[in-house]
N, C-alpha and C positions, 0 to 999 in steps of 0.2 A: 535564452534562458527567461521561463516563466513560473512567477512563485501562483500556485493557485490556493485560493483560502476555501476552507471547509469548516464546517460545524458538525462535533459529534455531540452526538445526546445519553449514552450510555460510559459507564464505566469503561467495557468490555466490547469492543463494537467493528464489525467488518463492515466498513464505509467500501461501497463499487465505487468505482472513480473510471471505468471505461470510459465512459462518454467526454469525462472531461480530457481525459488525454486521446480521442479520437477527435475533439473538436480543438486543441493542440495541432494534430495534426494540419487538420483543414483549414485554419486560421493562416498559420505558417506557411502552406501550398506547399509540406513537403511530399516529393516525391520517394525518395530512395535515402533511408537512414536508420542510422541506431540511434534511441531513442532510448535517455536516461530520465528513468521517477525515482526521485530521491525523498526520503523525509527527511526534515534536520530535527527533528524530537529522540529523544532519548527512553521515553517509555511510549514508542509508538513504530510503526511497520509498516512496509511496503510488502505485498504477496500478489503471486497469483494464480486462480482457480477454478472451482466449478462453479458459475453462474445460474447454471438452469436450476439448482434446488436450492433455497435459502435453508436449508437444514443442513447443508456439508459448512456452513460458514456456523452456523448453530453447535455442529458436532466436533466442532475442530476448537471452540470454545469451550465448550463445555471437558473436553479431553485435556486442551494445555491445562486445564483451573489445575484439573486432577494431580499434571505433572508438576505445575509451581502454582501451588495454591495463594490465595491474597494474602495470609497469614500463615509466616510458617517459624514465625521467631529470629527474624531478618533485623538486623542492625543497622539499616540507611537510618537516620533520623526523621526523612520525609515520609516512611511509611507507605512508600511505592515502590519496592525493590522489588516484587512481582511482577511490574509492571517491566523496568526497567533489563529486568534477565528472559523476559517473552517479546520483549524488541529485541534484544540478543539474538535470542535462537533462529527469529525470522526475518530478519535484515532491517538494514536500513536506504536499501535500496531497490531495482528490478533493471535489467534491459532489457528492451522492446526491438524487431524490427518493424520497419514500414518498408513496402515493396510496394509501385505503382499509386502511390497516393493512399495506402489501406494499411493500417496499423496490422500485426499480422500475430492474429492471436488463434488457439485451436478452438475447434467450432464449440464448446463447453466452459472456452473458458473466462476470465474479467480478472480485472485486477483491481484490487484493493486495500484500502487503507487500515490499517490496523491499529487500532485504541486500545490500549491498555490499561489506559489512565486517565478516563473522561470523568464527567462531558469534557472539552475542550473545543479554543476555538482553534485551526491548526495550519497548518501549510503543507501544499507538496510543492516542489519542484521539479522541474521539467525541463529538459535539455534534449538536442537533438544535436548529431553528429554527419555533419552529412556524407554520403557515400559515392566515388563515384563509379560511374557504370559505363563497360566499352561500347 
């Protein structure tokens, strides 16, 4: 398992981490595997979505803020309930495939760290489970 440190710079931000995961595959000479990208934070998440147009992630944040506003009479004393709810909606991990040493993503897909309570120093945990081929 490898821990990757990142820094977010906004309260809410989708930070593309695809290159970090590609580097993990290369550094570990992974040929064929299932990779788990995991977020160990309760106010952040991992997702896969379009990386060709930055307006897509802006639109996602805009719409999720309408559904789960930052202020809405929450009772959690730290004042970041919306971030906890958003992180639960998106999820703490994603599973990716590696085949012939290459991360298998769709043409327009990228991997994102979703920050909902920043800016903060964060970690991403990545682990590969090798698969057997015939």
